[in-house]
C-alpha positions as CSV (number, residue, x, y, z in Angstrom):
1,M,118.3,103.9,148.4
2,R,115.3,106.0,147.8
3,V,114.5,106.6,143.8
4,N,112.2,109.2,142.4
5,F,109.9,108.1,139.6
6,A,107.0,109.4,137.4
7,K,104.0,106.9,136.6
8,M,102.9,108.1,132.8
9,Q,100.5,106.9,130.3
10,A,99.6,107.1,126.7
11,L,96.0,105.8,126.0
12,G,96.1,103.6,129.1
13,N,99.7,102.0,128.0
14,D,101.4,102.8,131.0
15,F,105.3,103.3,132.2
16,V,107.2,103.9,135.4
17,V,109.8,106.3,134.0
18,V,112.8,106.9,136.2
19,D,115.3,109.8,135.4
20,L,118.8,108.2,135.3
21,I,120.4,111.7,134.4
22,S,120.0,113.5,137.7
23,Q,120.0,110.2,139.9
24,Y,122.4,107.3,139.6
25,L,121.6,103.7,140.0
26,K,121.6,100.5,138.1
27,L,118.5,98.4,137.5
28,H,118.6,94.6,137.1
29,M,116.0,92.3,135.6
30,A,114.8,91.4,139.2
31,H,114.3,95.3,139.9
32,I,112.4,95.9,136.7
33,K,110.0,92.9,137.4
34,R,109.3,94.1,140.8
35,I,108.5,97.6,139.8
36,A,106.4,96.6,136.8
37,S,104.4,94.3,139.2
38,R,100.8,95.3,139.6
39,H,100.4,93.5,143.0
40,F,103.8,93.7,144.5
41,G,105.3,97.0,142.8
42,I,104.3,100.1,141.2
43,G,102.6,98.3,138.1
44,C,103.0,99.3,134.7
45,D,103.5,97.6,130.9
46,Q,106.9,98.8,130.8
47,V,109.7,100.5,132.7
48,L,111.4,103.7,130.8
49,L,114.7,104.7,131.7
50,I,115.7,108.3,130.9
51,E,119.5,108.5,130.3
52,P,122.1,111.0,129.1
53,P,122.3,111.0,125.3
54,L,124.6,108.7,123.1
55,S,125.6,111.4,120.8
56,E,126.1,115.0,120.7
57,D,123.2,116.0,118.7
58,S,120.6,114.3,120.7
59,D,118.8,115.5,123.9
60,F,118.6,112.4,125.7
61,C,118.5,108.8,125.6
62,F,115.6,106.3,126.7
63,R,115.7,102.6,127.3
64,I,112.5,100.5,127.4
65,F,112.0,97.2,129.5
66,N,108.7,95.0,129.2
67,S,107.1,93.8,132.4
68,N,109.1,90.5,132.3
69,G,112.4,92.4,132.5
70,Q,113.4,92.1,128.8
71,E,114.8,95.1,127.2
72,A,112.6,96.1,124.1
73,E,114.1,98.1,121.2
74,F,111.5,100.6,120.7
75,S,108.0,102.0,121.9
76,G,106.0,104.7,119.9
77,N,104.0,105.4,123.3
78,G,107.1,105.2,125.3
79,A,108.8,107.8,123.1
80,R,106.1,110.2,123.8
81,C,106.0,109.6,127.4
82,A,109.9,110.2,127.1
83,A,109.6,113.4,125.4
84,R,106.7,114.6,127.7
85,F,108.8,113.8,130.9
86,F,111.9,115.4,129.6
87,H,110.0,118.6,128.7
88,N,107.7,118.7,131.7
89,F,110.1,117.9,134.3
90,G,112.7,120.7,133.4
91,F,115.2,119.2,131.4
92,T,114.6,121.5,128.4
93,N,112.1,124.1,127.2
94,R,112.3,123.2,123.5
95,T,109.6,121.5,121.8
96,H,111.6,119.8,119.1
97,L,113.8,117.1,120.4
98,K,116.0,114.6,119.4
99,A,116.5,111.0,121.4
100,D,118.7,107.9,121.3
101,C,117.2,104.6,121.6
102,L,118.0,100.8,121.0
103,A,116.5,101.2,117.7
104,G,118.3,104.5,116.6
105,K,117.6,108.1,116.8
106,I,114.2,109.6,116.5
107,E,112.9,113.2,116.4
108,L,110.0,114.3,118.4
109,N,107.5,117.4,118.3
110,I,105.6,118.5,121.2
111,S,102.4,120.4,119.8
112,D,100.4,123.3,121.3
113,N,97.4,121.0,121.9
114,E,99.7,118.7,124.1
115,T,99.9,116.0,121.4
116,I,103.4,114.7,120.5
117,T,104.4,113.8,117.0
118,V,107.1,111.1,116.7
119,G,109.2,110.5,113.6
120,M,109.3,106.7,113.6
121,G,111.8,106.1,110.7
122,K,111.1,103.9,107.7
123,P,109.5,100.4,108.0
124,R,111.3,97.3,107.3
125,F,110.2,94.4,105.5
126,A,113.0,92.1,104.8
127,P,112.6,88.9,106.8
128,E,116.3,89.2,108.3
129,E,115.6,92.7,109.5
130,I,112.3,92.0,111.5
131,P,114.0,89.2,112.3
132,F,111.5,86.7,110.9
133,I,112.5,83.0,109.4
134,A,111.3,82.9,106.0
135,P,112.5,81.7,102.7
136,K,111.7,85.1,101.0
137,Q,110.0,88.6,101.5
138,S,106.3,88.4,101.1
139,M,103.3,90.6,101.6
140,I,101.7,87.9,103.7
141,Y,103.0,85.3,105.6
142,S,101.3,82.0,107.1
143,L,102.3,79.8,110.0
144,M,100.5,76.7,111.7
145,V,99.2,77.6,115.0
146,D,97.0,75.1,116.8
147,N,97.1,72.9,113.6
148,A,95.5,75.9,111.7
149,P,97.1,78.4,109.5
150,V,97.2,82.0,110.5
151,E,98.0,84.7,108.0
152,F,99.7,88.0,109.0
153,A,101.9,90.7,107.5
154,A,105.3,91.0,109.3
155,L,107.7,94.2,109.6
156,S,110.0,95.8,111.6
157,L,109.9,99.4,113.2
158,G,113.1,99.1,115.4
159,N,110.9,96.1,116.9
160,P,109.1,93.1,115.4
161,H,105.4,93.2,114.6
162,A,103.0,90.7,113.0
163,V,99.7,92.3,112.0
164,I,96.7,90.1,111.6
165,Q,93.5,91.2,110.0
166,V,90.3,90.1,111.8
167,P,86.5,90.6,110.8
168,N,85.7,91.6,114.5
169,L,87.9,92.4,117.6
170,E,85.5,91.2,119.8
171,T,85.4,87.6,118.5
172,A,89.1,87.4,117.8
173,P,91.4,85.1,120.0
174,I,93.7,87.9,121.0
175,K,94.9,86.3,124.0
176,K,95.5,82.8,122.8
177,L,96.7,83.4,119.6
178,G,98.8,86.5,120.8
179,N,100.5,84.5,123.2
180,I,101.5,81.7,121.0
181,L,102.5,83.8,118.1
182,S,104.4,86.4,120.0
183,K,106.8,83.5,121.2
184,H,106.8,81.5,117.8
185,S,110.3,79.9,116.9
186,H,110.1,81.6,113.3
187,F,110.7,85.0,115.3
188,P,114.1,84.6,117.0
189,K,113.4,87.8,119.1
190,G,109.8,87.4,119.8
191,V,107.1,89.6,118.1
192,N,104.3,92.0,118.8
193,V,101.0,90.8,117.3
194,G,98.4,93.4,116.2
195,F,94.7,92.4,115.5
196,M,93.5,95.1,113.1
197,Q,89.8,95.5,112.1
198,I,89.3,97.9,109.0
199,M,86.6,100.3,109.6
200,D,87.2,102.3,106.3
201,P,90.2,103.1,104.3
202,H,91.4,105.9,107.0
203,H,90.4,104.1,110.3
204,I,91.0,100.8,112.0
205,R,90.6,99.3,115.4
206,L,93.4,97.6,116.9
207,R,94.5,95.6,119.7
208,V,98.1,94.5,120.5
209,F,99.6,91.5,122.2
210,E,103.0,92.6,123.3
211,R,105.8,90.3,123.6
212,G,106.9,90.3,127.1
213,A,104.0,92.3,128.4
214,G,100.8,90.7,127.1
215,Q,97.9,92.5,125.8
216,T,98.3,96.2,126.5
217,L,95.6,99.0,126.1
218,A,97.4,100.7,123.3
219,C,100.5,100.3,121.5
220,G,102.1,103.2,119.3
221,S,104.4,101.1,117.2
222,G,101.9,98.7,116.6
223,A,99.6,101.2,115.3
224,C,102.2,102.2,112.7
225,A,102.8,98.9,112.0
226,A,99.1,98.0,111.4
227,A,98.6,101.3,109.3
228,V,101.7,100.4,107.1
229,A,100.7,96.9,106.7
230,G,97.2,98.0,105.6
231,I,98.6,100.6,103.2
232,K,101.0,98.3,101.7
233,Q,98.3,95.9,101.1
234,G,96.0,98.5,99.4
235,L,93.5,98.5,102.1
236,L,94.2,101.6,103.6
237,E,95.2,105.1,102.9
238,S,97.2,107.5,104.7
239,P,96.4,109.0,107.1
240,V,95.0,106.4,109.5
241,T,93.3,106.8,112.6
242,V,93.8,103.7,114.8
243,S,91.3,103.4,117.7
244,F,92.3,101.7,120.6
245,S,89.9,101.0,123.8
246,K,91.1,104.2,125.6
247,G,91.6,106.5,122.6
248,K,93.0,106.9,119.1
249,L,96.5,107.7,117.4
250,K,96.8,109.3,114.1
251,V,99.6,107.5,111.8
252,T,100.8,109.3,108.4
253,W,102.8,107.6,106.0
254,D,102.4,109.5,102.7
255,N,105.7,108.3,100.9
256,P,106.2,104.5,100.7
257,N,110.2,105.3,100.7
258,G,109.8,107.7,103.7
259,S,109.4,107.7,107.4
260,I,106.0,107.1,109.4
261,Y,104.7,109.9,111.7
262,L,102.9,109.0,114.9
263,N,100.7,111.5,116.5
264,G,99.0,111.1,120.0
265,P,98.9,112.2,123.7
266,A,100.9,111.5,126.6
267,S,100.5,112.5,130.3
268,T,101.9,112.0,133.7
269,V,99.5,110.1,136.1
270,F,101.3,110.8,139.3
271,I,105.0,111.1,140.8
272,G,106.5,109.3,143.7
273,E,109.7,107.2,145.1
274,F,110.5,103.7,145.6
275,R,113.1,102.2,147.6
276,L,115.7,100.1,145.7
């Protein structure tokens, strides 16, 4: 069976996008891992499936699978790629869209300047909602990693995030610490680990080690988590520009009881087909 796909990216965070509205197939974990393999497949951080909506007032549903085959609840970069795909490949001519995903319903706006704004919803800080094992909710938590304490903020944006403030990204042990903390037993569903360097109250540099995918070039939900964590601690002010190695995202969180908005680009790299 031949399957059409699009390779898409958002600041280098890359996706293989498969339309399951006009073509029918079932992808299992082994398929996802093979597609995501950079040596034996197409290669990507995540596989993104576009499906019919789950509710009447939504335009489509999208599902995200990390390169290890496990399903993720949400992705800010993936959401923007899904909106770009749905619009550019003829499913709609509207620029305001609603989509269902494992984390719930989100809204997306495609701007004239080719950027896309995602309504990310409200952040959740209660440990049981992240989920994170802790005796009580706190601004900063600490866990022992390699016999040394590591301090971080923890929150959920539909998927779990830990945010570590570092003085310099170049010297931060991103791979080592990210690999250990992303699978720590205190995070029952794993966690995306963000390493944040504050440049000024409206600008940070960020690297993210994603559960199931490793270090990626960018992470939209990770950008929001870092910005929100910094704002909650009084270190940052909205809006926050988040710089990754291949570009920038803008995070706006003006109301501490309101939604977060993520703005950034998303584009198609190429289209093709693979055999299932």
